[in-house]
C-alpha positions as CSV (number, residue, x, y, z in Angstrom):
1,M,92.6,12.3,79.5
2,F,91.8,15.1,77.0
3,C,88.8,13.2,75.6
4,K,87.6,12.5,79.1
5,S,87.8,16.2,79.9
6,M,85.9,17.2,76.8
7,T,83.2,14.7,77.6
8,T,82.9,16.1,81.1
9,L,82.4,19.5,79.5
10,V,80.2,18.7,76.6
11,V,77.5,16.7,78.3
12,P,76.6,19.2,81.0
13,A,76.7,22.0,78.5
14,I,74.1,20.3,76.3
15,L,71.9,19.6,79.3
16,L,72.2,23.0,81.0
17,A,72.4,25.4,78.1
18,G,69.4,27.6,78.1
19,C,69.1,27.6,81.9
20,N,70.9,30.9,82.4
21,I,69.3,34.2,81.8
22,H,72.5,36.0,82.9
23,P,75.6,34.2,81.3
24,L,78.6,34.2,83.6
25,P,82.1,32.7,83.4
26,E,81.3,30.2,86.1
27,D,78.7,28.7,83.9
28,F,81.6,27.3,82.0
29,S,84.4,27.2,84.5
30,K,82.8,26.3,87.9
31,P,83.9,27.2,90.6
32,D,85.9,30.1,89.1
33,T,83.8,33.2,89.5
34,T,84.8,36.6,88.1
35,Y,86.2,37.4,91.6
36,Q,88.4,34.3,91.5
37,I,89.5,34.9,88.0
38,V,90.8,38.3,89.0
39,A,92.4,36.9,92.1
40,K,94.3,34.3,90.0
41,V,95.6,37.0,87.6
42,R,96.6,39.3,90.5
43,C,98.3,36.5,92.4
44,E,100.2,35.3,89.3
45,A,101.5,38.9,89.0
46,R,102.3,38.9,92.8
47,D,104.3,35.7,92.5
48,A,106.2,37.0,89.5
49,I,107.2,40.2,91.2
50,R,108.3,38.2,94.3
51,E,110.4,35.9,92.1
52,I,112.0,38.8,90.3
53,A,112.9,40.4,93.7
54,T,114.4,37.3,95.2
55,G,116.3,36.7,92.0
56,L,117.8,40.1,92.2
57,L,118.9,39.5,95.8
58,R,120.3,36.1,94.9
59,E,122.2,37.3,91.8
60,Y,123.4,40.8,92.8
61,G,123.0,41.0,96.6
62,S,125.6,40.9,99.4
63,P,126.0,37.7,101.4
64,A,123.4,38.9,103.9
65,E,121.0,39.7,101.0
66,K,121.6,36.3,99.4
67,Q,120.7,34.7,102.7
68,L,117.5,36.8,102.9
69,S,116.6,35.6,99.4
70,A,116.8,32.0,100.7
71,E,114.7,32.9,103.8
72,L,112.0,34.5,101.6
73,L,111.8,31.4,99.4
74,A,111.6,29.2,102.5
75,G,108.9,31.3,104.1
76,T,110.8,32.1,107.3
77,V,110.7,35.8,106.4
78,T,107.7,37.6,105.0
79,Y,107.9,39.9,102.0
80,A,106.2,42.7,104.1
81,D,109.1,42.4,106.6
82,A,111.7,42.3,103.9
83,F,110.3,45.5,102.3
84,T,111.1,47.6,105.4
85,R,114.8,46.7,105.5
86,R,117.8,48.7,104.2
87,Y,119.8,47.2,101.3
88,S,123.1,47.7,99.6
89,P,123.2,50.5,97.0
90,D,122.8,48.3,94.0
91,I,119.8,46.3,95.3
92,S,118.3,49.5,96.8
93,L,118.4,51.1,93.3
94,Y,116.5,48.2,91.8
95,F,113.9,48.1,94.5
96,D,113.3,51.8,94.7
97,R,113.0,52.0,90.9
98,Y,110.2,49.5,90.7
99,A,108.4,49.6,94.0
100,K,106.1,52.4,92.8
101,S,105.6,50.9,89.4
102,F,102.0,49.9,88.5
103,I,100.3,47.2,86.5
104,A,96.8,48.0,85.3
105,Y,94.4,45.3,84.0
106,D,91.5,45.7,81.6
107,F,89.1,42.7,81.7
108,Q,86.6,42.2,78.9
109,L,84.6,39.1,79.4
110,N,82.0,38.2,76.8
111,M,79.7,35.3,77.3
112,T,77.1,34.2,74.7
113,E,74.7,31.3,75.0
114,M,72.5,30.0,72.2
115,D,70.1,27.1,71.9
116,S,67.6,25.9,69.4
117,H,64.7,23.5,69.9
118,G,62.5,22.1,67.1
119,F,59.7,19.6,66.7
120,S,58.6,17.8,63.5
121,L,55.6,15.6,62.7
122,G,55.1,13.7,59.5
123,L,51.5,12.6,58.5
124,L,50.9,9.9,55.8
125,N,47.6,9.0,54.0
126,P,48.1,5.9,51.7
127,F,45.6,5.3,48.9
128,S,45.3,2.9,46.0
129,N,47.7,4.5,43.5
130,G,50.0,6.4,45.8
131,T,50.4,8.3,49.1
132,R,49.8,11.8,50.4
133,S,52.1,13.2,53.1
134,L,52.3,16.3,55.1
135,G,55.2,17.6,57.2
136,L,54.6,19.8,60.2
137,G,57.2,21.5,62.2
138,S,58.1,24.3,64.6
139,S,61.2,25.7,66.3
140,V,62.5,28.3,68.7
141,D,65.9,29.9,68.7
142,L,67.1,31.6,71.9
143,S,70.2,33.6,72.8
144,R,71.6,35.4,75.8
145,Q,74.7,37.6,75.9
146,N,76.6,39.3,78.7
147,N,79.5,41.7,78.2
148,R,81.3,42.3,81.5
149,S,84.1,44.9,81.6
150,F,86.1,46.4,84.4
151,R,89.6,47.5,85.4
152,V,92.0,46.7,88.3
153,T,95.3,48.4,89.2
154,D,98.1,47.2,91.5
155,E,101.3,48.9,92.7
156,F,104.3,46.5,92.6
157,A,105.3,46.9,96.2
158,K,101.8,46.6,97.6
159,L,101.0,43.7,95.4
160,A,104.1,41.8,96.6
161,T,103.7,42.6,100.3
162,E,100.0,43.1,101.1
163,V,98.2,40.4,99.0
164,N,98.3,37.4,101.3
165,D,98.2,33.7,100.7
166,L,94.6,33.4,101.9
167,Y,93.5,35.6,99.0
168,C,95.7,33.6,96.7
169,A,94.5,30.2,97.8
170,P,92.7,29.5,94.5
171,K,95.7,30.6,92.4
172,A,96.3,28.9,89.1
173,R,99.1,26.2,89.2
174,S,99.3,25.7,85.4
175,G,97.9,26.9,82.1
176,N,94.3,25.9,81.0
177,L,94.1,25.1,77.3
178,I,90.3,24.8,77.3
179,Y,89.4,27.9,79.3
180,P,92.7,29.9,79.5
181,I,91.5,32.8,81.6
182,V,91.3,30.6,84.7
183,G,94.8,29.3,84.4
184,R,98.3,30.8,84.3
185,I,98.6,33.3,81.5
186,G,102.3,34.0,81.4
187,L,102.5,37.2,83.4
188,K,106.0,36.3,84.8
189,E,107.5,36.6,81.3
190,T,105.8,39.9,80.7
191,L,107.0,41.4,84.0
192,E,110.6,40.1,83.6
193,T,110.7,41.4,80.0
194,F,109.5,44.8,81.3
195,V,112.2,45.0,83.9
196,W,115.1,43.7,81.8
197,L,114.1,45.7,78.7
198,N,114.2,48.8,80.9
199,E,117.5,47.8,82.5
200,K,119.5,46.4,79.6
201,G,117.3,46.5,76.5
202,N,117.1,50.3,76.0
203,L,113.3,50.4,76.5
204,K,112.1,53.9,75.4
205,A,109.2,56.1,76.3
206,P,106.8,57.2,73.6
207,S,107.8,60.4,71.7
208,G,107.2,63.6,73.6
209,T,107.2,62.0,77.1
210,D,109.6,60.3,79.6
211,V,106.9,57.8,80.7
212,I,108.1,54.2,80.2
213,T,105.2,51.8,79.6
214,M,104.6,48.4,78.1
215,A,101.4,46.6,77.3
216,D,100.2,43.1,76.3
217,T,96.8,42.1,75.0
218,L,95.7,38.5,75.4
219,E,92.6,37.2,73.7
220,F,91.0,33.9,74.4
221,S,88.0,32.2,72.8
222,T,86.3,29.0,73.8
223,T,83.3,27.6,71.8
224,L,81.4,24.6,73.0
225,K,78.6,23.0,70.9
226,G,76.4,20.0,71.2
227,N,73.1,18.6,69.9
228,I,70.6,15.8,70.5
229,D,68.2,15.0,67.6
230,P,65.9,12.0,68.3
231,K,63.6,10.8,65.5
232,I,61.1,8.0,65.1
233,E,59.8,6.7,61.7
234,L,56.7,4.5,61.6
235,N,55.3,2.2,58.9
236,P,51.5,2.6,58.5
237,V,49.5,-0.5,59.2
238,T,46.0,1.0,58.8
239,S,44.3,3.0,56.1
240,G,43.6,6.7,56.6
241,V,45.8,9.4,58.0
242,T,48.5,8.1,60.3
243,I,51.7,9.4,61.9
244,S,54.7,8.4,59.8
245,S,57.5,10.2,61.7
246,L,58.1,12.2,64.8
247,G,61.3,14.1,65.6
248,M,62.9,16.6,67.9
249,T,66.0,18.7,67.4
250,N,67.9,20.3,70.3
251,S,71.2,22.1,69.9
252,A,73.1,24.3,72.3
253,S,76.3,26.3,72.1
254,R,78.4,28.5,74.4
255,I,80.9,31.0,73.1
256,H,83.1,32.7,75.7
257,K,85.5,35.4,74.5
258,H,87.9,37.0,76.9
259,R,90.3,39.9,76.3
260,L,92.8,40.8,79.0
261,L,94.9,43.9,78.4
262,F,97.5,44.8,81.0
263,A,99.8,47.8,81.0
264,L,102.9,48.4,83.0
265,S,104.1,51.9,84.0
266,M,107.0,53.1,86.1
267,P,107.8,56.5,87.7
268,T,109.4,59.0,85.4
269,L,113.1,59.9,85.6
270,T,112.1,63.2,87.3
271,E,110.1,61.4,89.9
272,E,112.9,58.9,90.5
273,K,115.5,61.7,91.1
274,E,113.1,63.4,93.5
275,K,112.6,60.2,95.4
276,L,116.3,59.6,95.6
277,R,116.9,63.2,96.8
278,Q,114.4,62.7,99.6
279,K,115.5,59.2,100.5
280,P,117.3,58.9,104.0
281,K,120.8,57.6,104.1
282,P,120.9,53.8,103.9
283,Q,121.9,51.8,106.9
284,K,123.6,48.4,107.0
285,M,121.2,45.6,106.4
286,T,121.2,42.4,108.5
287,P,118.9,39.5,107.9
288,T,117.7,39.3,111.5
289,A,117.2,42.9,112.4
290,P,114.9,44.9,110.2
291,A,115.2,48.6,110.2
292,R,112.4,50.9,111.2
293,P,109.8,51.3,108.5
294,R,110.3,54.3,106.2
295,Q,107.9,57.1,106.6
296,Q,105.8,57.2,103.4
297,P,104.5,60.5,102.3
298,A,100.8,60.9,101.9
299,T,99.6,60.0,98.4
300,S,96.5,60.9,96.5
301,A,93.9,58.3,95.7
302,V,95.4,57.8,92.2
303,S,99.2,58.3,91.9
304,A,100.7,59.7,88.8
305,T,102.2,56.3,87.8
306,E,98.9,54.5,88.3
307,E,97.2,57.1,86.2
308,R,99.8,56.6,83.4
309,A,99.2,52.9,83.5
310,I,95.4,53.5,83.1
311,K,96.1,55.9,80.2
312,E,98.2,53.3,78.5
313,L,95.2,51.0,78.7
314,D,93.2,53.7,76.9
315,R,95.9,54.2,74.3
316,Q,96.1,50.5,73.6
317,Q,92.3,50.3,73.2
318,Y,92.4,53.2,70.8
319,L,95.2,51.5,68.8
320,R,93.2,48.3,68.7
321,L,90.1,50.2,67.4
322,N,92.2,51.9,64.7
323,R,93.7,48.5,63.6
324,G,90.1,47.1,63.3
325,L,89.0,50.1,61.3
326,E,92.0,49.8,59.0
327,R,91.2,46.1,58.4
328,F,87.6,47.0,57.7
329,L,88.5,49.6,55.1
330,E,91.0,47.2,53.4
331,D,88.3,44.6,53.1
332,Y,85.7,47.0,51.7
């Protein structure tokens, strides 16, 4: 199966390389466009947040909350509906703590295509005591490169409740070893680690701040190469100058390098305390009668927690550049 997959990839790459002035991910991973790649990453994060939420209900909730967990998994209750309900104090503490947390993604997609085409001609002129030969040749080397970079941010609660299944229809079902960015990339483990390190692993904020953050950097590289080099050699049958050989060289390669940096940030302790102070008194939760939606205060275009997640992306980029500079200085 693996060899069949590689053959399916290699043959079109050889034939089509050089046809794209503007290299794109879908040149390699049709039909996964940049938009669909982002959708798969966001939907993987959405599913992870939902699984964490239902797990908390199942493990720590009241009987009614355990029943709600089962209904959410069965699809008889929507996550948007569940978000408006009142919960027991323990569950409410978890949900309130992470509802306003943010995940920020930094996508760096680098696509390079190179191809080389050559032509060679051999001429032969036999005479009585030897031969004279002349080789002629020409070649052209071509390359195209595209660096695509952008950022996306998501609030945990909105990601879990507002991103619908239609948007997530092309979501990744499993990992993709050949082109990892279009498959599942392990976001569930990262989000679970963030939550449980904060709850039970003594996760600390950087020195001089009470902002708790966590970041992962994933780097993927896929290189595909192929060549076709036909050649004909002829034996002269007449005197005079004749063609002795004729050849062509065609090689193509695609190098796609992707880096995905994602940072997680949650509200500060001060913000949590303020939210708890303003929170209305909880009401008893029942699985069939949702409470009235809470009145959400108006927020600015970019919340403080979202801004901190973005700043963590910048900090990680800075650290990465510093590590690269340190390696360069060590080598030279």
